[in-house]
C-alpha positions as CSV (number, residue, x, y, z in Angstrom):
1,M,-59.0,194.3,135.1
2,K,-60.3,197.6,133.6
3,V,-56.9,198.4,132.2
4,S,-56.7,195.0,130.5
5,N,-60.1,195.5,129.0
6,N,-59.0,198.9,127.6
7,V,-55.9,197.4,126.0
8,Y,-58.0,194.6,124.4
9,S,-60.4,197.1,123.0
10,L,-57.7,199.2,121.3
11,K,-56.2,196.1,119.7
12,T,-59.5,195.0,118.1
13,Q,-60.0,198.4,116.4
14,Y,-56.6,198.5,114.6
15,G,-56.6,198.5,110.7
16,F,-58.8,196.8,108.0
17,S,-59.4,193.2,107.5
18,L,-58.1,191.5,104.3
19,L,-61.7,191.1,103.2
20,E,-62.4,194.9,103.6
21,V,-59.2,195.7,101.6
22,F,-60.3,193.4,98.7
23,V,-63.8,194.9,98.6
24,A,-62.4,198.5,98.6
25,M,-60.0,197.6,95.8
26,T,-62.8,196.0,93.8
27,I,-65.0,199.1,94.1
28,G,-62.1,201.3,93.2
29,L,-61.3,199.2,90.1
30,V,-64.9,199.3,89.0
31,I,-65.0,203.1,89.3
32,F,-61.6,203.5,87.5
33,A,-62.8,201.2,84.7
34,G,-65.9,203.3,84.3
35,V,-63.9,206.6,84.2
36,L,-61.4,205.0,81.8
37,S,-64.3,203.8,79.5
38,V,-65.8,207.3,79.4
39,F,-62.3,208.8,78.7
40,V,-61.7,206.4,75.9
41,G,-65.1,207.0,74.4
42,L,-64.7,210.8,74.5
43,R,-61.2,210.5,72.9
44,T,-62.6,208.2,70.1
45,T,-65.5,210.6,69.5
46,T,-63.2,213.6,69.5
47,S,-60.9,211.8,67.0
48,E,-63.8,211.0,64.7
49,T,-65.2,214.5,64.9
50,S,-61.8,216.0,64.1
51,S,-61.4,213.6,61.2
52,Y,-64.8,214.5,59.7
53,G,-64.1,218.1,60.3
54,E,-60.9,217.9,58.4
55,L,-62.7,216.1,55.5
56,Q,-65.4,218.8,55.5
57,E,-62.8,221.6,55.4
58,N,-60.7,220.0,52.6
59,G,-63.7,219.0,50.5
60,R,-65.5,222.3,50.7
61,F,-62.2,224.2,49.9
62,A,-61.6,222.0,46.8
63,I,-65.2,222.6,45.6
64,S,-64.8,226.4,46.2
65,V,-61.5,226.6,44.3
66,L,-62.8,224.6,41.3
67,S,-66.2,226.4,41.3
68,D,-64.7,229.9,41.4
69,D,-62.4,229.2,38.5
70,L,-65.1,227.7,36.4
71,L,-67.5,230.5,37.1
72,R,-65.0,232.9,35.5
73,Q,-63.9,230.6,32.8
74,D,-63.9,232.1,29.3
75,F,-63.8,235.7,30.5
76,W,-61.9,237.8,28.0
77,G,-62.4,241.3,29.1
78,D,-63.8,243.6,26.4
79,Y,-63.2,241.1,23.6
80,T,-66.4,239.4,22.3
81,G,-65.1,237.0,19.6
82,S,-63.5,233.6,19.5
83,I,-59.9,233.2,20.8
84,N,-58.0,232.3,17.6
85,L,-55.2,233.7,15.5
86,S,-57.6,235.4,13.2
87,N,-58.2,238.1,15.7
88,I,-55.7,237.5,18.6
89,T,-52.2,238.2,17.2
90,P,-49.4,238.1,17.9
91,V,-49.1,235.5,20.7
92,P,-45.9,234.5,22.6
93,N,-44.0,231.3,22.2
94,A,-45.1,228.4,24.4
95,P,-44.0,228.9,28.0
96,V,-41.4,226.8,29.8
97,G,-43.2,223.8,31.2
98,E,-45.9,223.8,28.6
99,C,-48.6,221.2,28.9
100,T,-50.6,220.2,25.8
101,V,-52.5,217.3,24.4
102,G,-54.1,217.0,20.9
103,I,-54.2,219.9,18.5
104,N,-54.2,223.5,19.7
105,N,-54.7,222.8,23.4
106,G,-51.7,224.6,24.8
107,S,-51.4,227.9,26.8
108,F,-51.8,230.1,23.7
109,P,-53.8,229.7,20.4
110,L,-52.1,228.1,17.3
111,A,-53.0,228.4,13.6
112,T,-54.3,224.8,13.4
113,G,-57.5,223.6,15.0
114,H,-59.8,225.1,17.5
115,F,-58.2,226.8,20.6
116,R,-59.8,225.1,23.6
117,T,-60.3,227.4,26.6
118,L,-62.0,224.5,28.5
119,W,-60.9,220.9,28.3
120,G,-60.9,217.8,30.5
121,Q,-59.8,214.2,30.4
122,T,-60.0,211.1,32.7
123,V,-56.5,209.9,33.6
124,T,-55.7,206.5,32.2
125,S,-51.9,206.7,32.7
126,A,-49.7,208.5,35.2
127,S,-48.1,210.4,32.3
128,I,-50.5,213.1,31.2
129,M,-50.7,215.9,28.6
130,G,-47.8,214.9,26.5
131,G,-45.6,213.9,29.4
132,C,-45.9,217.3,31.1
133,R,-46.7,215.5,34.4
134,T,-45.9,211.9,35.2
135,D,-47.6,211.5,38.6
136,A,-51.3,211.7,37.9
137,K,-53.7,209.4,39.8
138,I,-55.4,207.0,37.4
139,G,-59.2,207.2,37.4
140,S,-59.4,210.8,38.4
141,D,-59.9,213.7,36.0
142,I,-57.8,216.6,34.6
143,L,-59.4,220.0,34.2
144,Q,-57.8,222.7,32.1
145,L,-59.1,226.2,31.6
146,K,-58.0,229.6,30.3
147,R,-59.3,233.1,30.9
148,V,-58.2,236.5,32.1
149,I,-58.5,238.0,35.6
150,S,-61.6,240.3,35.8
151,S,-59.9,243.5,36.9
152,P,-58.1,245.4,34.1
153,L,-54.6,246.7,34.7
154,G,-53.4,250.2,34.1
155,L,-50.9,249.4,31.4
156,V,-50.8,251.5,28.3
157,A,-49.1,251.0,24.9
158,G,-45.3,251.4,25.1
159,N,-45.1,250.3,28.8
160,T,-42.9,247.4,29.7
161,A,-45.0,244.5,30.9
162,P,-44.4,243.6,34.6
163,A,-42.6,240.4,35.4
164,N,-44.2,237.1,36.6
165,N,-47.3,237.0,34.3
166,Y,-48.5,236.9,30.8
167,Y,-51.1,239.5,29.6
168,F,-54.0,239.9,27.3
169,M,-54.8,243.3,25.6
170,S,-57.9,243.8,23.6
171,N,-60.8,245.9,22.5
172,M,-64.1,244.4,21.4
173,D,-62.8,243.1,18.0
174,T,-59.1,242.3,18.3
175,G,-56.4,241.5,20.8
176,S,-52.9,240.3,21.6
177,I,-51.2,238.1,24.2
178,F,-47.8,239.2,25.3
179,A,-45.1,238.0,27.7
180,P,-43.6,239.5,30.9
181,G,-41.0,242.1,29.9
182,D,-42.5,242.7,26.5
183,T,-43.5,246.1,25.3
184,V,-47.3,246.6,25.6
185,P,-48.8,246.6,22.1
186,D,-50.7,249.6,20.6
187,I,-54.3,248.6,20.2
188,K,-56.9,251.3,19.8
189,N,-59.4,251.7,22.8
190,A,-57.9,248.6,24.4
191,Q,-57.4,247.5,28.0
192,V,-54.9,245.0,29.6
193,W,-55.8,242.0,31.8
194,E,-53.6,239.3,33.4
195,Y,-53.8,236.1,31.4
196,Q,-54.5,232.8,33.2
197,H,-54.0,229.1,32.4
198,H,-54.9,226.7,35.2
199,I,-54.7,222.9,35.2
200,Y,-56.0,220.7,38.0
201,Y,-55.3,217.0,38.7
202,I,-54.8,214.5,41.6
203,R,-51.5,212.9,42.5
204,E,-50.4,210.8,45.5
205,E,-47.4,211.8,47.5
206,T,-45.5,210.4,50.5
207,Q,-45.8,212.3,53.7
208,G,-43.8,210.5,56.5
209,T,-45.2,207.0,56.6
210,N,-48.5,207.9,54.8
211,T,-49.4,208.1,51.1
212,V,-51.6,211.2,50.8
213,P,-53.7,212.2,47.7
214,V,-53.4,215.9,46.9
215,L,-55.1,218.3,44.5
216,M,-52.5,219.8,42.3
217,Q,-52.8,223.2,40.5
218,G,-50.8,224.2,37.5
219,R,-50.6,228.0,37.0
220,L,-49.1,230.0,34.3
221,A,-46.7,232.8,35.6
222,N,-43.3,233.2,34.0
223,T,-43.5,229.5,33.4
224,L,-46.2,226.9,33.8
225,S,-45.5,225.4,37.2
226,F,-47.4,223.0,39.5
227,A,-47.9,223.0,43.3
228,P,-50.1,221.0,45.7
229,I,-53.0,223.2,47.1
230,I,-55.2,220.8,49.1
231,D,-54.3,217.6,50.9
232,G,-56.7,214.7,51.2
233,I,-58.5,215.0,47.9
234,E,-58.6,211.5,46.4
235,M,-60.7,212.0,43.3
236,I,-62.1,214.8,41.1
237,R,-64.6,214.1,38.3
238,F,-66.5,216.4,36.0
239,E,-69.6,216.1,33.8
240,Y,-70.1,218.8,31.1
241,G,-73.6,220.2,30.5
242,I,-74.1,220.5,26.7
243,D,-76.7,222.7,25.0
244,M,-77.0,220.7,21.8
245,Q,-77.3,222.5,18.4
246,I,-77.5,226.0,19.7
247,D,-79.9,228.2,17.7
248,P,-81.6,231.4,19.0
249,T,-84.9,230.1,17.5
250,D,-84.5,226.8,19.4
251,A,-87.0,226.4,22.3
252,G,-84.2,224.9,24.3
253,Y,-81.7,227.7,23.7
254,G,-79.4,228.1,26.8
255,I,-80.7,224.9,28.5
256,V,-78.6,221.9,29.2
257,D,-79.7,218.9,27.1
258,V,-77.3,216.4,28.5
259,Y,-74.4,216.0,30.9
260,I,-71.4,214.1,29.5
261,P,-68.3,212.8,31.3
262,A,-64.9,213.6,30.0
263,N,-64.1,210.0,28.9
264,D,-66.7,207.3,28.3
265,P,-66.4,204.5,25.7
266,V,-69.8,205.3,24.3
267,N,-71.1,208.7,25.6
268,G,-67.9,210.7,26.5
269,M,-66.9,214.1,25.3
270,T,-65.7,214.3,21.7
271,D,-63.3,216.7,19.8
272,T,-66.4,218.4,18.3
273,L,-67.9,219.1,21.7
274,W,-64.6,220.4,23.1
275,D,-64.4,222.8,20.1
276,N,-67.4,224.4,21.9
277,E,-69.0,226.0,18.8
278,L,-72.4,224.8,17.7
279,N,-72.9,222.7,20.7
280,R,-71.9,224.7,23.8
281,I,-70.6,223.6,27.2
282,I,-72.8,225.8,29.4
283,S,-72.4,224.2,32.8
284,V,-70.2,221.7,34.7
285,K,-71.0,219.2,37.5
286,I,-68.1,218.9,39.9
287,Y,-67.5,215.8,42.1
288,V,-64.9,215.8,44.8
289,L,-64.0,212.8,47.0
290,A,-62.1,213.8,50.2
291,R,-60.2,211.1,52.1
292,G,-58.7,211.1,55.5
293,I,-54.9,211.7,55.8
294,R,-54.4,208.7,58.1
295,E,-56.0,205.2,58.4
296,D,-58.4,204.5,61.3
297,N,-58.0,200.8,62.1
298,K,-61.2,200.9,64.1
299,Y,-63.2,201.9,61.0
300,E,-63.8,199.7,57.9
301,N,-64.9,201.4,54.7
302,K,-66.5,199.2,52.0
303,N,-68.6,202.0,50.5
304,T,-69.3,202.7,46.8
305,Y,-69.1,206.4,46.0
306,K,-71.0,207.7,43.0
307,L,-69.2,210.5,41.2
308,G,-71.7,211.1,38.5
309,A,-71.7,208.2,36.1
310,F,-68.6,206.8,37.8
311,N,-68.7,204.4,40.7
312,Y,-65.6,204.4,43.0
313,V,-65.5,201.3,45.2
314,V,-63.2,201.1,48.2
315,D,-62.2,198.5,50.8
316,D,-59.9,200.0,53.4
317,N,-59.8,201.9,56.7
318,Y,-59.9,205.5,55.5
319,R,-62.9,207.8,56.1
320,R,-64.2,209.7,53.1
321,L,-66.8,212.3,52.2
322,L,-68.2,213.0,48.8
323,F,-69.0,216.6,47.7
324,S,-70.7,217.8,44.5
325,S,-71.7,221.1,42.9
326,T,-73.0,222.4,39.6
327,V,-71.5,225.5,38.1
328,T,-73.2,227.6,35.4
329,L,-70.7,228.9,32.8
330,Y,-72.1,232.4,32.5
331,N,-69.6,233.4,29.8
332,A,-70.2,230.4,27.6
333,S,-72.7,231.9,25.1
334,M,-72.6,235.6,25.9
335,D,-71.9,238.4,23.5
336,T,-70.4,240.5,26.3
337,W,-68.6,238.9,29.2
338,N,-69.7,238.9,32.8
């Protein structure tokens, strides 16, 4: 009888009941769902943080590149006059790949009109600057500037100019621009600097299955050539700070009277303002709109971004950040360059 009881006891302790199995599975599923939810949340947060980090990096880099170039705009070494053929002669022929629009707005000064060392335009057609580029993003701005690099070179008269760059040689009163491979001219008490001509604009290019906006830079070397420098920059806009009717006796001398966009049907920049003589451009406001490289289908963007006087309205799934900065053009009305 005892043996029988022992056998019965062992049989009743074998395994789990069906109910116990279901309860255990339910608890396990609840715990797994919680862990999965936390994992998905962390992954989404990480993706968003990474996306905004990329936007921050691209936007700040674009602001830095444009600001640094504008800060040094119109620097001409020892030379203190206007850049025109009256005092700067000779000059080379236009480089291969030349970009120009209007009168005397190319890489080097011409005899007709005012040579513009700073110029901009809002893109109304993909073909810009006389067809020099045919891929510009409509609604964004072009920025063009010319100057010399601040460190003089050790070239002297009679040397052969190094390859890959154009050069500017001057004293305080006169100067010359010469090409790579030319003989360095003989100008009394003069130094030589590397000549620069930069152009910035936005284009859209295909990268895999994405269409990505990029900031393009045109740079004068042996030729005027273009290359993308920053991905994810969707829009650049500029407003030019004008000191109206400059006069040393004017109480407002050296102070911005008005900021004017490049193109505006009523209040945009005019040819007279671009000539930069009586009314001087002494500062520039920069607006940079950075956009994510890829769409985020979980994010809906219906924001309006204010780039100065221009409102940019979107309705898509791209994340964006707007950056702005104001640059003082220290060389704009100086008798000696900084």
